[in-house]
N, C-alpha and C positions, 0 to 999 in steps of 0.2 A: 121464380123463372129465369130463365138466362134470354136474350137476344139478341141476335146479329146485331148491332148499330146503323142507325145510319150514315148514310153516304163509303158505307166499304161496298167495291167492287164484286162482284160474282159473275157465274156464268148461267144463263137459262139449260139447263141440259135439253130438252126438247130438239134446240134447232144452235146450241149453241154459240150461240147472242153474249158479244161482253157488257154490263148491264150493271148498273147502280142502285142501288137502295135508298127509298126517296123519302122510302114513308113506311111506318109501323100501324097491324091493326089490332088488337089485343079485345079480341069477345071471352069471356068464360077461361078457357084454357087453353084457347087455339091461338095462335099468333101466326097472323099475313101479313106478309112481307111489300109492296108496294113498287114493282124495281121503273125505272126509264132507261133509255137507250132511242138509239139513235136506228130502224133498217138504213141497208142499203143503199134505200133509195133517196136515201138523210132524212127522212122522214119520224118524227119522234113521236113516241111509244110507250106505253106505260100500260104493264099487268101487274095483277093481284095475284101471285103465287103462295104455296103453302113454302117451307122450308125444305121439304123431300124434294122437290123440283126445281132448283139449284144447290149449285156447292158456290161456295165463298171463301175468294182466293186471298180475302186474312181471315185467319180463324182467331176474329178477338169478338168471344161471347161475349157479350158482359152480364148481373145480375141485376135486378130491381122489383121492387118492393119493397115494404116493410120492414123490418127486422121486429121478429117476435122475441 
């Protein structure tokens, strides 16, 4: 399995908001990323999104898991 690591800067496709990956949740074969950002009013926001809903500015995916 490959993931985009925490700390990677991304752009949310829906609203073109710049964000940072702050957590990763893996359930079975699904990976969901927690993204944190500040909106236009200076409020801190956090959302959980699938990787299809954002683009990573740094495409440094890493492999995780056990080696067989």
